[in-house]
N, C-alpha and C positions, 0 to 999 in steps of 0.2 A: 350814859347811853349813846348821847348824839356823838360824842367825842368818841367812845368806841367804832361808830359806823363808820365816822370820818376817818379815821386811821385804817379799817380795812379797806375803803378807797380807795385813800391813797396807794395800799400793800397793790392792790389790782391793778390801779392805774400803772405801778410802775412794771410791774408781773406782763405786763400789753407792751409796754414801751421796748421792754426785752424782747419781748419774742419777734415784733417789727425790727428790731433794728438785726435780730440771729435770719430774721427773712432775708432781710434787706442783704445783709453778710451774704446769704447761700444766693444772692442772684448777681452780685457783683462779682463774688470771687472768681467763680466761672468766667466772667466775662477778663477781669485781668489774667486768667491763665490762659486761658486757653485763645486767646486773638491771636490771628498768625500771626507774629514780625515779619519784617526783610530782611534778618538773616537769619531765620530760626535757622540751630543745629539738629536739633531734637521733638520730639514731639511729648512736650510736656504732662503729666497727670496732673489734675487739679487736686487741692489740699481738699474743699469739701464741695462735695456734691454724690450724686449715685452713679456708680457707673454698673454696666450692664454685659454680662458674658454674648460673645459673639458668636456667632452660627452666619453660614455662608449668604451674600446679601438676596442671591433668589436659588435658593436651596432646587428647586427644578430646573431651575436654566439649564439649556445647551452650552455646556461650556465651551464648544466650540461655533460660538455665535458669533460672525462677523463684529472688529473693531469694539468685544466686550471684553473687560477688565473686569474681575471676581473678586471679591475678598472670602478665602480659604478660612482663615482664623484668626487670632489674635489674643494676647490672655486678657485685656480691656478695650474699651472703646469708649468716646465718651461725644455728644455733640448739643450745642443750644442755638436752637434757632432765632433767641434774642442776640446772641452774638454774631453769630456766621451759617448759614446754612449750606454753604456748596460743599464742607468736607467733616469729615471725623477724623478724631483724632483716634489713634490708635499706636498702642505701644505692648514689647510681649510677645515675642515669636509671632511675628505675623506672616503671613505668609498670603500673598496674592497667583491667580491664575490668570494665565490667556491662553486660551487653547491650550496648548499641550507645553506653553512656558511658565514655570516658576519661577515667580520672587520672593524673595525673603529678606527679612532686617529685624531692628529691635526695635524701632517706632515707625509710623509714618502719619503723612495727611493723606485722606483716601477721599478723591474727588468723586463719587458715585454716578453723576450724571452722565460729566465730561470721558470717565472711564481714564482719567488722569490721575495720580499720587507722585505724593514727595516720600523717600523712604531713606531712614538714616540707621547710621550702626551696623555693622556689619552686614551690608547690604554684598546678596548674593541672587545672579538670576542662573537657573538651570531648564536648558533646554533638551529631552530626552539625557541620555547618558555619555555625551559628544562635545555640549558648549557648556562652557562656565564661565560666568563675568561678574568679578569679585570686585567691589570698591568701597568708600568712604559715604558717602551719598547719591542716590541717584533720585534723577526729575523724569517724570513720564507725562510725554504731553498725548493725550488718548485721539484727538481726533489726529495729527498725524502721523501718532504713531512713532514715535521718534522718544527712545529714551538716553537720556543725559549722565554721565557714570563719571562721579568727583573721584578724585583720589585725594589721601593728606599728605600729611609729610612721612609718616611713616607708613604709609597704608595706597600704592600706586593703583591704581586700576591695572586690572587683569583679566584679558580673558583665553580662554584653553577651549583649542580645538583637538579635539585627541593630541598628535605629541605639537602642535602649533600654539605657542604662547607668543602674546603681543601684551606689551605692557606701557603704558604712557598718564601722565596725570587727569587729563580731560577727553574722556572718550564719547564721540555719538555713536547710536546704535539704529540703523534705520529699520525697525522691525519687520515694517508690510514687505520692503526689499531685501532683509536678511543682510543686509550691510552695512558693515562700521569703518568708522575712520575717526582722525586724531588730525588733530591741526599746531600739537604744541609740542613736539616733538617726541617720537615713541619709536618700540624698536619687534621687530618680531624676528622669533627664532623657533626651525622646524627641525627635522634630527637630522641635516647638513648643514643651515647657514643659518645665520642670525644679523638681520638689516634693520638700519637705523634710519630715518628719517626727519625732517620738518611735518611733514604731513603724508599722512599713509592711510588708505584703504584697503580693508580685505571682508571677499566675502564667505563666510563658511561653506555658504552651497558648494560652488565652485571650486575654493580654494585657490582665486586669484586674489592677486593683493598689488596694488601701484603708490608705488610712492614718487613724490617729488622735494626738491629742495635737500639740498646736504644730502643727497642717499649713499649709504655705504654697503657694500654684501661684504661679509667677513665668511671663512669658512669654520666650522664647528672643530674640524678635526684637527686644527693649529697647525695645519698646512700655510705656506707662503700662499695666499692667496687674497685680493681685496679689487673690490669693482667698486669705483666711484662715479656717480653722474648727477645729474640736475634732475630726472626724472626715467622711472623702471619700475615694470612690470615684470611680476612672479607669479608663480605659483606652486606655492607649498606642497604641494602632493605629487607633482613631477621634479620641480626642482631645477625649473630653466624659468630660465631669464630672458626676459622679451625686453630688447635696446631698443630705443627709442628716441635717443638724444648722446650727443659727444660723450663717450663710455669710456672709461680706463681700467685696463684689468692688468693687476699682474701675479702673476705666478711664480710658481721655482724653476721655472725654465722660459719662459717671454712675459712679455710685455702685451698688450695688447688696445690696438686704438680702434674704435669702431662708432659708427651712429646709428646702425640700422641693422638690425639681427636676434638675432639668438644664441645663449651661452646655456649649454648642460652643465648645469655645478657637481651633478653629480657621477656621470662621464666623465665629464672634460672636451667634450665636446662642442663645437660652435658653429654656427651657419653665419655670416658677416657681410653685409653688405656696404652699398654706398663708399667704394676705394678706401677698406678698412685696409688695416696693416699687421704686420703679426713684428715684434722686433726683440731679437734674441739675445741674451748676456753675452753669448760672442762675436755679436757686430752686428748679425745678417737679418736683414729686413726684409719679408713678404708682404707685398702689395697687391690687391686686384681688386676689379670692380666686385668681384665676389670673389670669397675666401670660407672653404672650409679648413677647419684647423683640430687637433688633437693635441691637447693639452698632456695626454696622458703615453699618447703615441711619440710624440713631440715630431707630427705628421700635417704639413701645412698643402694646399692642394688651392689655384688660383685661377678663377675666369675672367678673361677678358681684361686686359692692360695689365696681366702678371707684370711686374717686379722684382725682382731679388738681389738685393745689393750685402756686396760683403767688403765693410769698412775697412778689414785690416787686408784687405791682398788688393784693395780699390778698385772693384771691378763690380761689374753689374748682369742680369740675365734679363732680358723682356721678350714677350710674345705675348702671344692670345690663350696662353694655357701652359699651365706648368705645373710639379711639384715638387715638395722638399722633403728630405729627410734632414732632419736636425742633430740627432744623432751622428748616421751617417757622414754627415755634411754633404750631403750626395742632392742634386736640383737634377730636374728635366725641362726642357722647356719648349714647344712646338708652335706654329701658327704665326708669322713674320717673326719667329725667332732674331732675335742679337744679343751680343754679347758686347760689353763694354768694358773696357779698359781704362783706365781715368790717372793710373799713378804719375804721367807727366801733363804737361800743360796742354798738350793736346791728346784728344780723345783715340782710344782706339775703337772702329764698332767692329764686329764682324758679324754674319749673318748666312745660318746653314737651316736645312729644313728641321734639323732638329739639332740640339744644343744641348749635351747634358754635359753634370760635375759630378764628381763622383771618388772616391777614397780608395785604395787599395786595401785588401783586406792583408796581405803580410807585411806591409811595411807602413799605414796609413798615408802613404801620397797621394795627394790631390790631384786630379786627371780631369782637364776637360775637355772634351770631342763633341764635332760639331761636324753633321755629314746629310743629306750630300750635298752637291751643287756651294759652294762656299764662298764667299767674295766679303773682303774685307776693306776697309778704307782707316788712313790716317793722311792728315797733308802730307807726311812727307813721304808715306810707303799704303800702297796699295797691292790688291792682290787675290787672288781666285783657284779654285783645287776642287775635288769630288771632297776630298774628308779632308779634316785635321785634327790633332790633336796635341794639349800642350802637357808637360810631365812636369810638375811642382821639383821633384824629387834632383833632375837634372837641367833643371829651366829650359828644357827645349821644345822647341813648337815643330812639330810635324807636319808637312805639306804632302800628301796622297794622290797620286792621277793627274796628270797634268796642271802641276802646280806652276805656276808665273805669278811674278812681282816686278814690278815696276816702281822706280825711285827718278823722280826727275825724266831726265829725257833716256836713262833706262831699262831695259826689258830682262827678263834671266826668267827662263824656264828650263823645266829637265825630268823628270820621271816622278823625283822624291826631292823635296827639299826642305833639309834641317835649320832651323835658329835656331841662334842659343842668344837669350834676353840675360842680360844683367840689370836690375831695376827698369822695368819695361821698355830699355835701350839695348839693341840691336848689338851684340857681343863680335857672336861669326856667326856666320852661314856656310853651309857646305849640301854641296849636289854631288851626291854621292856615286848615282849613278846616271851620266849623263848630263851635259848642261851644256846651255846656247844662251850666252851675254851678246843682247844688243843695243845701241845707243845711236839714237837720230842724230844725223851730222847738218843735212840742208836736206831738202826735196826729198827725192826717192835713194839717198846715198846713207849708210848705215856703217856705223863700225862695227865688227862682227868679232867673237871668239866663241869656239867650241870645244869641247872634251871630254874625257871619259869621268875625270872625276875635278871638282872645280868647290875652295875654298875660296872664302872671302872674311878678311879682317877689317872689322871695323872701329874707331875712336870717335866716343863722345857722339856718335852716331854717324859717324862718316865715314868712305869706305879710303883705307890708305895703302890695302895689300891684298892679291890677288895668287894664288896658286893653284895653277889649271896643271894637269897630269894625263896622259894618254889620249895617243891621239888629236893633240891640238892642233886647231886651225885655226888662221887670224884673216882678215879681210880687214884694214885699217887705213883713214883716211888723216894722215897727216897734215896737222895744218901748218902754214908759212907763216915768216915772220908779219906777214901784211893783213892776215887772218884769213886767206884762200884757200881752198884747196884746189889743188894741180894733178894730183896722183894721186894711186889708189898701189895699194901694199899687200900682196896676199902669199901668206908662207904658212908651212908645217913643220911642226918637229916635237919630239915625247916628251913635253916640261916646258913652262912656262911660269916665268912670275913677272909680276907688274905689279910697281909703285904708282902711289896717287898722293896728290898733294893739292890740296883748294876744290877736290872732284873731280881733278883734272890728271889726265896720265903725266907722270912725272919722268918714270924708267920702267923699259921692260926689257925683260933677255928670257932667250929661246934656246935649249940645249937637249942631247946631247950635238945632235947634225939639223940643221936649219936648211931643208928648201922654200923658194919663194920666189915671184915674179917681183916686181914691180914694174908696172903701166902708166902710161900719163895718161890723165879723166880724161880727154877729149878721143880719145884712141879705145877707150875699155867699152866691151859688149857690156850690155847690159844683164846678159847670161852670169858674166862675171863678178857683178856686183851684188851677189850675195851666195853663199853659204848652203850646201847643199838642203838642211835641216832646217834655213831662216824662215822666218812666219813673225808676222810684224801685227800681234793681235793689240791694239792699241783700241781698236771696238770693243771690244770688251771689256776696258779697263773699268773699275767702278770711278764716278765722277765725286760724289759726296756720299755721306753720312746715311740718304734716304736710298741713293741709287742702288746700295751692294743688295738692295728688295728686286732690283728687275735685272731677273735672269736672261739673256736675249738667246735666240732662237740658236744661234752662233756658239754658246759657250756650251748648250746642249749636246749639240753637233759634234765639240771638240773633247769631249767628256766622252764621247762613245767611239771614240775613235782610239787605236791601239800606239801603246807606249812610245814615244818618238825614238831611243834610242834603237827600236827595231827599226828605222825609216833610214836611218844617215848612213852615208857611205863615209869609206877613209880619205875618199877625196873626190875633188869635182873632177 
């Protein structure tokens, strides 16, 4: 009997020990399973322990309470105060809400007191029907209202806001400011463009984005368009890019360089500042303090220190204001307007109140015109007139209304001067309606020649022959062997031909009939030292490339006078 009681007591003891072990296991298992590991990727459900159906944390609370995050639902929830009372473990169809923003995931750790959470698996955030964020993991810090979205190898973070999509590997979203950003390379795509950068910010409210470091903007329409810079501001609604650092824009029609301004990528129009420039495939470059450029119309407008260069023609236009039509190869410049021709070692500088370059519609001939009050300067030649034009077709420069040309000590003027250029070097010059040539000899003495028509021929830029016809008159001071002058010759005829060597007269012939007189210099009267139409305009002669802008009153007075030919007489 005693032995039976003893056996029963032993069985009861073993039974109690078994219950104690089970109780300890029930306590220890949740601790092991629910402890918060450092690199936990998803919330794990306990093997042993009681689970409870989840209801909203504060069912009657205002969901728009500032800073509050509410648990709306989950399949399972558990928590053990003996392990960590700071967070709850949630699994299965988890939904959180903050005001009008909802966050979805497969599982989560929810720090109710802080309003923070860690979400794992198929993370999705929604705000209304316009803003969506997708990620593999989410860390949300309640006190700062900063959400960190983490992507995985096969699931990058995506933000979708209507027609805008942002993708990256790690995305930070400031919910209070409604501003998201990344700093590990990302991309934003809208209906027009795709932008990539190392760092990027985006505001769903304003549609404003800012990009930094290795910024590239490409056109989705597969046109040739690429914008490269280190910093750029962009609006995904207007598709306007704000240029705030040195930027290169490559399009199908031009390359644009600018450090300040804006570019409308939808319409291809831009406003650029700080000495921006546009370079065309044809070799033309438009530069200005301020530029308006229409990439669709291929049209540029420049304000302030405008420069248009033509590398093919080795020429340039400068001025305070100018416009350029790329397809028509035409330009207009005014306000200290100046044309430069630099195909030779010495550059020709030409000024007119207005300078234009354009193509003739019928044969595509390029024409340059300057008017009024034209002045030009080059080391070897200077000149002025009221208007000037150059025809590329025949390589002739036409000078109209009181044209004057100086070369060394020589001065030529008439009613019209036509100059033929061969590779920017004078080949021949023609004065078809009255010509007057004067050469300063000494003190008040000048060699002079006038006629109805004159043609000068040049070799390597130097005068080698003169042909004059119609009412030819000459006053000449021949140089003696001792390089002195002691007589003056005055003669008239119908034709004259003169040959020059080393810029000096070598041979002269006049025909068919020649009349004239030779007078010792000491006996000549001053009135007989000059032909009727003689005038020496040296005071109007441009002195350098900048003096062409200085139009003296005497030049304005000259341009208002009648044509020279109407004042000349057939004899003295």
